[in-house]
C-alpha angles and dihedrals in degrees: 000000000000128000093263089057090047092052090051090057097051114104093014125120120244109247094005124145106272089227090057105028101153131090124273118228092230094058132079120232142183123203118241109226123199131354127059096322098046113154096019120123120231119211108230097169109147094013116139120229086255093054090050092048090053096060126211145274107209124194112240140158090207100073133088092280098049119209112018092021126124134218116220120216130180129194116263107244096219096037121047091188095069138058117202125219111249099176146293129276134194 
């Protein structure tokens, strides 16, 4: 992915409708930092603290394993508004 592609992803919501890619004021988000989904927002509306502490495994074609792969993100301990990339999995 080149820097132009990365800029297009910033401020967009992971998994959102491409016609409405931005965040909605009534929803809660964390920013994905690093890895293939860097700069995307993840909607965590309705998640419990336990759900948030667990982190996520997000399907993506952009990671190391290509189509069918997943990007792993964990909550940043000192910043509840960000999830840091911890690797990719098949």
